[in-house]
C-alpha positions in Angstrom: 39.5 -45.4 -1.6 42.0 -46.2 0.6 43.1 -42.1 0.0 39.7 -41.6 1.1 39.7 -43.6 4.0 42.7 -42.9 5.3 41.7 -38.7 5.4 38.5 -39.7 7.3 40.9 -41.1 9.9 42.8 -38.4 10.1 40.1 -35.8 10.1 38.5 -38.4 13.0 42.0 -38.3 14.9 41.7 -34.3 15.0 38.2 -34.2 16.0 38.9 -36.5 18.6 41.9 -34.3 20.0 39.7 -31.5 20.1 37.1 -32.6 22.1 40.0 -34.3 24.6 41.2 -30.4 24.4 37.7 -29.2 24.6 37.1 -31.3 28.2 40.0 -30.6 29.7 39.4 -27.1 29.6 36.5 -27.1 30.7 35.3 -24.1 29.8 32.8 -24.2 27.2 33.1 -19.7 26.4 37.4 -20.5 25.5 36.9 -23.8 23.5 33.6 -25.7 22.4 34.5 -29.1 21.5 32.9 -30.6 18.0 30.1 -32.4 20.2 28.2 -29.3 21.3 29.4 -27.3 18.1 27.2 -29.7 15.9 24.8 -29.3 18.8 24.6 -25.8 18.2 24.8 -26.1 14.1 21.5 -28.6 14.3 20.5 -25.9 17.0 20.3 -23.3 14.4 19.6 -25.6 11.6 16.0 -25.6 12.6 15.2 -21.9 12.5 14.5 -20.3 9.7 16.7 -17.5 9.8 19.3 -19.6 9.8 18.8 -21.1 5.9 18.0 -17.5 5.1 20.8 -15.9 6.4 22.9 -19.1 4.0 20.6 -18.3 1.0 21.5 -14.9 1.3 25.0 -15.0 1.9 25.4 -17.2 -1.4 23.1 -15.4 -3.6 25.8 -12.1 -3.0 28.9 -13.8 -3.4 27.6 -16.0 -6.2 26.7 -12.6 -7.5 30.3 -10.6 -6.7 32.0 -13.6 -8.0 30.3 -13.9 -11.4 30.6 -9.9 -11.4 34.2 -10.6 -11.2 34.0 -13.0 -13.7 32.6 -10.8 -16.4 34.4 -7.4 -15.6 38.0 -9.3 -15.4 37.7 -10.9 -18.6 35.7 -7.7 -20.9 38.6 -5.7 -19.6 41.1 -8.3 -20.5 39.7 -8.2 -23.9 40.4 -4.8 -24.2 43.8 -4.5 -22.6 44.6 -7.1 -25.2 43.0 -4.7 -28.3 44.4 -1.6 -26.8 47.9 -0.7 -25.3 46.4 2.9 -24.5 43.6 0.7 -22.1 45.7 -1.5 -20.5 48.4 1.2 -19.1 44.9 3.0 -18.1 44.0 0.3 -15.7 47.1 -1.0 -14.9 47.1 1.1 -12.1 43.6 0.9 -10.7 43.9 -3.3 -11.2 47.4 -2.8 -9.3 45.6 -1.0 -6.6 42.7 -3.8 -5.9 45.5 -6.5 -5.9 47.0 -4.8 -3.3 45.2 -2.9 -1.4 43.9 -5.5 2.1 40.4 -6.3 1.4 39.6 -4.6 5.1 40.3 -1.1 3.5 37.9 -1.7 1.0 35.0 -3.0 3.1 34.9 0.1 5.3 35.1 2.5 2.2 31.7 0.3 0.8 30.2 0.6 3.8 30.5 4.5 3.7 29.9 4.5 0.4 27.2 2.0 -0.5 25.5 0.7 3.0 26.0 -2.9 3.8 23.7 -4.6 1.7 25.8 -4.7 -1.0 29.0 -5.0 0.8 29.5 -9.2 0.0 28.6 -8.7 -3.8 30.6 -5.9 -4.2 33.8 -7.3 -2.3 33.6 -10.2 -4.1 33.8 -8.8 -7.5 36.6 -7.0 -6.3 38.8 -10.0 -4.7 38.0 -11.9 -8.3 38.8 -9.2 -11.0 42.2 -9.0 -10.6 42.5 -12.8 -10.6 40.4 -13.2 -13.7 41.8 -9.7 -15.5 45.6 -10.8 -15.2 44.8 -14.9 -16.3 43.5 -13.9 -19.1 44.8 -11.4 -20.2 48.0 -13.8 -20.2 46.0 -16.3 -21.8 45.7 -14.2 -24.6 48.8 -12.8 -24.4 49.9 -16.8 -25.3 47.7 -16.8 -28.5 49.4 -18.4 -31.7 50.1 -15.0 -33.6 50.8 -17.2 -36.8 46.6 -18.5 -36.2 45.5 -14.7 -35.6 47.6 -14.1 -39.0 46.1 -16.7 -41.3 42.1 -15.8 -39.9 43.0 -12.6 -41.2 44.2 -13.5 -44.2 41.2 -16.1 -44.6 38.9 -13.1 -43.3 37.9 -15.0 -40.8 34.3 -13.4 -38.7 35.1 -12.4 -35.4 32.9 -15.2 -34.1 35.1 -18.2 -35.5 38.4 -16.2 -34.6 37.5 -15.9 -31.0 36.0 -19.4 -30.5 38.6 -21.4 -32.5 41.6 -19.3 -31.8 41.2 -17.0 -28.8 39.1 -19.1 -26.5 41.3 -22.5 -26.4 44.8 -20.5 -25.7 42.2 -18.4 -22.5 40.5 -21.7 -21.6 43.4 -23.1 -19.3 44.6 -19.8 -17.9 40.6 -18.9 -16.9 40.0 -22.4 -15.5 42.9 -21.8 -12.7 42.0 -18.5 -11.9 38.4 -19.5 -11.6 39.4 -22.5 -8.7 41.9 -20.1 -7.0 39.1 -17.2 -7.3 36.1 -19.3 -6.1 36.9 -20.2 -2.6 38.7 -17.0 -2.2 35.6 -15.2 -3.5 33.3 -16.6 -0.5 35.6 -16.5 2.3 36.6 -12.4 1.4 33.1 -12.2 1.3 32.0 -13.8 4.6 34.9 -12.0 5.8 33.5 -8.6 4.5 30.4 -9.7 6.6 31.5 -9.8 9.7 33.0 -6.3 9.7 30.1 -4.9 7.9 27.1 -6.8 9.7 24.5 -6.9 6.9 20.9 -8.3 8.6 20.5 -12.2 7.1 24.2 -12.6 6.7 26.4 -15.7 8.0 29.2 -13.1 8.7 26.5 -11.6 10.9 25.5 -15.0 12.7 29.6 -15.5 13.6 29.7 -11.8 14.7 26.5 -12.1 16.9 28.2 -15.3 18.1 31.2 -13.7 19.2 29.3 -10.5 21.1 27.4 -13.3 23.0 30.5 -15.6 23.6 29.0 -18.4 22.3 31.8 -20.6 21.1 29.8 -23.0 20.5 27.5 -21.5 18.0 30.5 -19.7 16.5 32.0 -22.9 15.6 28.8 -24.2 14.1 28.5 -20.8 12.0 32.7 -21.2 10.7 31.4 -24.9 10.0 29.2 -23.8 7.9 30.7 -21.3 5.9 34.0 -23.8 5.1 31.3 -26.6 3.8 29.8 -24.1 1.7 33.2 -22.7 0.9 33.8 -25.8 -0.8 30.6 -26.9 -2.5 30.4 -23.1 -4.1 33.8 -23.4 -5.4 33.4 -27.3 -6.7 30.2 -25.9 -7.9 31.2 -23.1 -9.7 34.9 -25.0 -10.9 32.3 -27.9 -12.4 29.9 -25.0 -13.9 32.7 -23.4 -15.7 34.0 -27.0 -17.0 31.0 -27.7 -18.9 30.3 -23.9 -20.1 34.2 -23.9 -21.5 34.0 -28.0 -22.2 35.9 -28.1 -25.5 
């Protein structure tokens, strides 16, 4: 309880400093205060288009995250079973991990347009994190347990459930916790560049074009809260799914 009160007080101090700075600058284009940003958020919140943009962005990023999670896990499993597959896929995985998101955004815009942009970018951000962590977990599997399972002719399902999965779960949980927030932030950043219709990124860009700094802060605040909630929701879902 004391820790929560302390954090709230710290947040309040920064809000007060922000408001004082906005008053001293006295130019809403350069810096809108938290009061103006909150009014802008309320003004946006009563419109249908705002909630449609939020819904579409969250759905697309969730689809991208799940796609990256599934593909990363499958590729890690194939890499664990086949050294040749691991060698073949190592280069593209390294490229995906290293190339700036902005470069992929431009390529996706050329190849697929802006409608599926946040889905693809979120998947690309999540994929290497899941791949490396799941592969690391599989590589730490106890070899003696595997030999015992082979000796007693365990079915693949039983080996996966009782030997491989316990080794992978800690690595997968940490990867999910990190990649969930990254997926959301990258997806919105991609939307700012691609400006798909009915999206948070498009709202951010429109605020910048109109020099509506209060709305820019309102959209940003919305994105931060949604990223936090998305990360918590995905982490809780995975914890329940992988509970053992």
